Jmol script that loads the backbone (N, CA, C; Angstrom):
load data "model"
ATOM      1  N   UNK A   1       0.793  -1.221   0.000  1.00  0.00           N
ATOM      2  CA  UNK A   1       0.000   0.000   0.000  1.00  0.00           C
ATOM      3  C   UNK A   1       0.829   1.277   0.000  1.00  0.00           C
ATOM      4  N   UNK A   2       2.069   1.280   0.491  1.00  0.00           N
ATOM      5  CA  UNK A   2       2.811   2.537   0.508  1.00  0.00           C
ATOM      6  C   UNK A   2       3.071   3.089  -0.888  1.00  0.00           C
ATOM      7  N   UNK A   3       3.077   2.213  -1.907  1.00  0.00           N
ATOM      8  CA  UNK A   3       3.327   2.683  -3.265  1.00  0.00           C
ATOM      9  C   UNK A   3       2.144   3.450  -3.836  1.00  0.00           C
ATOM     10  N   UNK A   4       0.953   3.195  -3.348  1.00  0.00           N
ATOM     11  CA  UNK A   4      -0.236   3.827  -3.928  1.00  0.00           C
ATOM     12  C   UNK A   4      -0.240   5.336  -3.725  1.00  0.00           C
ATOM     13  N   UNK A   5       0.221   5.815  -2.575  1.00  0.00           N
ATOM     14  CA  UNK A   5       0.231   7.270  -2.368  1.00  0.00           C
ATOM     15  C   UNK A   5       1.300   7.943  -3.215  1.00  0.00           C
ATOM     16  N   UNK A   6       2.425   7.245  -3.474  1.00  0.00           N
ATOM     17  CA  UNK A   6       3.468   7.842  -4.315  1.00  0.00           C
ATOM     18  C   UNK A   6       3.010   7.909  -5.766  1.00  0.00           C
ATOM     19  N   UNK A   7       2.278   6.899  -6.208  1.00  0.00           N
ATOM     20  CA  UNK A   7       1.725   6.925  -7.561  1.00  0.00           C
ATOM     21  C   UNK A   7       0.689   8.027  -7.682  1.00  0.00           C
ATOM     22  N   UNK A   8      -0.108   8.213  -6.627  1.00  0.00           N
ATOM     23  CA  UNK A   8      -1.119   9.269  -6.642  1.00  0.00           C
ATOM     24  C   UNK A   8      -0.480  10.650  -6.698  1.00  0.00           C
ATOM     25  N   UNK A   9       0.741  10.798  -6.221  1.00  0.00           N
ATOM     26  CA  UNK A   9       1.441  12.084  -6.298  1.00  0.00           C
ATOM     27  C   UNK A   9       2.176  12.260  -7.619  1.00  0.00           C
ATOM     28  N   UNK A  10       2.674  11.169  -8.177  1.00  0.00           N
ATOM     29  CA  UNK A  10       3.460  11.244  -9.411  1.00  0.00           C
ATOM     30  C   UNK A  10       2.578  11.521 -10.623  1.00  0.00           C
ATOM     31  N   UNK A  11       1.416  10.906 -10.701  1.00  0.00           N
ATOM     32  CA  UNK A  11       0.544  11.054 -11.875  1.00  0.00           C
ATOM     33  C   UNK A  11       0.139  12.510 -12.116  1.00  0.00           C
ATOM     34  N   UNK A  12      -0.307  13.276 -11.118  1.00  0.00           N
ATOM     35  CA  UNK A  12      -0.638  14.686 -11.393  1.00  0.00           C
ATOM     36  C   UNK A  12       0.568  15.519 -11.821  1.00  0.00           C
ATOM     37  N   UNK A  13       1.745  15.192 -11.308  1.00  0.00           N
ATOM     38  CA  UNK A  13       2.951  15.929 -11.708  1.00  0.00           C
ATOM     39  C   UNK A  13       3.253  15.672 -13.173  1.00  0.00           C
ATOM     40  N   UNK A  14       3.178  14.421 -13.597  1.00  0.00           N
ATOM     41  CA  UNK A  14       3.421  14.081 -15.003  1.00  0.00           C
ATOM     42  C   UNK A  14       2.366  14.729 -15.890  1.00  0.00           C
ATOM     43  N   UNK A  15       1.119  14.717 -15.456  1.00  0.00           N
ATOM     44  CA  UNK A  15       0.047  15.322 -16.249  1.00  0.00           C
ATOM     45  C   UNK A  15       0.255  16.822 -16.394  1.00  0.00           C
ATOM     46  N   UNK A  16       0.670  17.494 -15.343  1.00  0.00           N
ATOM     47  CA  UNK A  16       0.871  18.943 -15.432  1.00  0.00           C
ATOM     48  C   UNK A  16       2.062  19.278 -16.316  1.00  0.00           C
ATOM     49  N   UNK A  17       3.107  18.459 -16.288  1.00  0.00           N
ATOM     50  CA  UNK A  17       4.262  18.704 -17.152  1.00  0.00           C
ATOM     51  C   UNK A  17       3.915  18.488 -18.615  1.00  0.00           C
ATOM     52  N   UNK A  18       3.102  17.475 -18.900  1.00  0.00           N
ATOM     53  CA  UNK A  18       2.738  17.221 -20.293  1.00  0.00           C
ATOM     54  C   UNK A  18       1.808  18.298 -20.827  1.00  0.00           C
ATOM     55  N   UNK A  19       0.964  18.868 -19.988  1.00  0.00           N
ATOM     56  CA  UNK A  19       0.068  19.938 -20.428  1.00  0.00           C
ATOM     57  C   UNK A  19       0.865  21.199 -20.724  1.00  0.00           C
ATOM     58  N   UNK A  20       1.900  21.477 -19.960  1.00  0.00           N
ATOM     59  CA  UNK A  20       2.694  22.680 -20.162  1.00  0.00           C
ATOM     60  C   UNK A  20       3.516  22.617 -21.436  1.00  0.00           C
ATOM     61  N   UNK A  21       3.819  21.435 -21.930  1.00  0.00           N
ATOM     62  CA  UNK A  21       4.648  21.302 -23.120  1.00  0.00           C
ATOM     63  C   UNK A  21       3.852  21.395 -24.414  1.00  0.00           C
ATOM     64  N   UNK A  22       2.545  21.550 -24.347  1.00  0.00           N
ATOM     65  CA  UNK A  22       1.730  21.666 -25.551  1.00  0.00           C
ATOM     66  C   UNK A  22       1.972  23.042 -26.153  1.00  0.00           C
ATOM     67  N   UNK A  23       2.402  23.118 -27.420  1.00  0.00           N
ATOM     68  CA  UNK A  23       2.668  24.428 -28.016  1.00  0.00           C
ATOM     69  C   UNK A  23       1.376  25.205 -28.251  1.00  0.00           C
ATOM     70  N   UNK A  24       1.465  26.520 -28.089  1.00  0.00           N
ATOM     71  CA  UNK A  24       0.291  27.357 -28.306  1.00  0.00           C
ATOM     72  C   UNK A  24       0.005  27.523 -29.789  1.00  0.00           C
ATOM     73  N   UNK A  25       1.049  27.516 -30.599  1.00  0.00           N
ATOM     74  CA  UNK A  25       0.889  27.680 -32.039  1.00  0.00           C
ATOM     75  C   UNK A  25       1.254  26.364 -32.713  1.00  0.00           C
ATOM     76  N   UNK A  26       0.423  25.943 -33.645  1.00  0.00           N
ATOM     77  CA  UNK A  26       0.685  24.685 -34.346  1.00  0.00           C
ATOM     78  C   UNK A  26       1.826  24.892 -35.334  1.00  0.00           C
ATOM     79  N   UNK A  27       2.806  24.022 -35.279  1.00  0.00           N
ATOM     80  CA  UNK A  27       3.960  24.111 -36.156  1.00  0.00           C
ATOM     81  C   UNK A  27       3.804  23.079 -37.255  1.00  0.00           C
ATOM     82  N   UNK A  28       4.000  23.507 -38.491  1.00  0.00           N
ATOM     83  CA  UNK A  28       3.861  22.608 -39.627  1.00  0.00           C
ATOM     84  C   UNK A  28       5.223  22.376 -40.260  1.00  0.00           C
ATOM     85  N   UNK A  29       5.432  21.178 -40.756  1.00  0.00           N
ATOM     86  CA  UNK A  29       6.691  20.849 -41.420  1.00  0.00           C
ATOM     87  C   UNK A  29       6.579  21.023 -42.921  1.00  0.00           C
ATOM     88  N   UNK A  30       5.522  21.661 -43.397  1.00  0.00           N
ATOM     89  CA  UNK A  30       5.308  21.846 -44.830  1.00  0.00           C
ATOM     90  C   UNK A  30       6.286  22.879 -45.365  1.00  0.00           C
ATOM     91  N   UNK A  31       6.910  22.573 -46.489  1.00  0.00           N
ATOM     92  CA  UNK A  31       7.845  23.497 -47.122  1.00  0.00           C
ATOM     93  C   UNK A  31       7.258  23.897 -48.463  1.00  0.00           C
ATOM     94  N   UNK A  32       7.209  25.190 -48.736  1.00  0.00           N
ATOM     95  CA  UNK A  32       6.690  25.656 -50.020  1.00  0.00           C
ATOM     96  C   UNK A  32       7.635  25.237 -51.138  1.00  0.00           C
ATOM     97  N   UNK A  33       7.069  24.876 -52.272  1.00  0.00           N
ATOM     98  CA  UNK A  33       7.873  24.481 -53.420  1.00  0.00           C
ATOM     99  C   UNK A  33       7.482  23.102 -53.921  1.00  0.00           C
ATOM    100  N   UNK A  34       8.223  22.640 -54.916  1.00  0.00           N
ATOM    101  CA  UNK A  34       7.947  21.338 -55.515  1.00  0.00           C
ATOM    102  C   UNK A  34       8.650  20.246 -54.723  1.00  0.00           C
ATOM    103  N   UNK A  35       7.985  19.140 -54.641  1.00  0.00           N
ATOM    104  CA  UNK A  35       8.564  17.968 -53.991  1.00  0.00           C
ATOM    105  C   UNK A  35       8.737  16.906 -55.056  1.00  0.00           C
ATOM    106  N   UNK A  36       9.966  16.594 -55.386  1.00  0.00           N
ATOM    107  CA  UNK A  36      10.237  15.658 -56.469  1.00  0.00           C
ATOM    108  C   UNK A  36      10.355  14.251 -55.915  1.00  0.00           C
ATOM    109  N   UNK A  37       9.324  13.455 -56.170  1.00  0.00           N
ATOM    110  CA  UNK A  37       9.335  12.069 -55.703  1.00  0.00           C
ATOM    111  C   UNK A  37      10.263  11.231 -56.577  1.00  0.00           C
ATOM    112  N   UNK A  38      10.362  11.580 -57.845  1.00  0.00           N
ATOM    113  CA  UNK A  38      11.178  10.806 -58.771  1.00  0.00           C
ATOM    114  C   UNK A  38      12.639  10.738 -58.372  1.00  0.00           C
ATOM    115  N   UNK A  39      13.122  11.767 -57.711  1.00  0.00           N
ATOM    116  CA  UNK A  39      14.523  11.750 -57.290  1.00  0.00           C
ATOM    117  C   UNK A  39      14.737  10.736 -56.174  1.00  0.00           C
ATOM    118  N   UNK A  40      13.725  10.531 -55.370  1.00  0.00           N
ATOM    119  CA  UNK A  40      13.853   9.587 -54.270  1.00  0.00           C
ATOM    120  C   UNK A  40      13.458   8.175 -54.681  1.00  0.00           C
ATOM    121  N   UNK A  41      12.394   8.070 -55.453  1.00  0.00           N
ATOM    122  CA  UNK A  41      11.875   6.778 -55.882  1.00  0.00           C
ATOM    123  C   UNK A  41      11.660   6.818 -57.394  1.00  0.00           C
ATOM    124  N   UNK A  42      12.653   6.432 -58.188  1.00  0.00           N
ATOM    125  CA  UNK A  42      12.510   6.496 -59.644  1.00  0.00           C
ATOM    126  C   UNK A  42      11.336   5.637 -60.125  1.00  0.00           C
ATOM    127  N   UNK A  43      10.542   6.214 -61.012  1.00  0.00           N
ATOM    128  CA  UNK A  43       9.375   5.519 -61.534  1.00  0.00           C
ATOM    129  C   UNK A  43       9.760   4.681 -62.745  1.00  0.00           C
ATOM    130  N   UNK A  44      10.661   5.196 -63.579  1.00  0.00           N
ATOM    131  CA  UNK A  44      11.032   4.518 -64.823  1.00  0.00           C
ATOM    132  C   UNK A  44      12.345   3.762 -64.631  1.00  0.00           C
ATOM    133  N   UNK A  45      12.437   2.663 -65.334  1.00  0.00           N
ATOM    134  CA  UNK A  45      13.676   1.902 -65.311  1.00  0.00           C
ATOM    135  C   UNK A  45      14.682   2.555 -66.258  1.00  0.00           C
ATOM    136  N   UNK A  46      15.965   2.446 -65.992  1.00  0.00           N
ATOM    137  CA  UNK A  46      16.955   3.019 -66.917  1.00  0.00           C
ATOM    138  C   UNK A  46      16.948   2.243 -68.232  1.00  0.00           C
ATOM    139  N   UNK A  47      17.287   2.900 -69.327  1.00  0.00           N
ATOM    140  CA  UNK A  47      17.300   2.193 -70.620  1.00  0.00           C
ATOM    141  C   UNK A  47      18.343   1.075 -70.612  1.00  0.00           C
ATOM    142  N   UNK A  48      17.963  -0.025 -71.242  1.00  0.00           N
ATOM    143  CA  UNK A  48      18.871  -1.169 -71.288  1.00  0.00           C
ATOM    144  C   UNK A  48      19.969  -0.902 -72.309  1.00  0.00           C
ATOM    145  N   UNK A  49      21.184  -1.240 -71.934  1.00  0.00           N
ATOM    146  CA  UNK A  49      22.298  -1.051 -72.871  1.00  0.00           C
ATOM    147  C   UNK A  49      22.315  -2.208 -73.864  1.00  0.00           C
ATOM    148  N   UNK A  50      22.606  -1.884 -75.126  1.00  0.00           N
ATOM    149  CA  UNK A  50      22.605  -2.916 -76.179  1.00  0.00           C
ATOM    150  C   UNK A  50      23.991  -3.389 -76.495  1.00  0.00           C
TER     151      UNK A  50
END
end "model"
wireframe off; spacefill off
backbone 0.3
color backbone group
């Protein structure tokens, strides 16, 4: 039973810390411009050498 009171004290502390870390402004990782998928994942096979 002694562990139950320590857990009851730890949970509100963790909850308050997690609430404080929520950013007020939403941050987006979107970058303006073209995103070239072909450079990362080529769609066409290279021409076969004869």
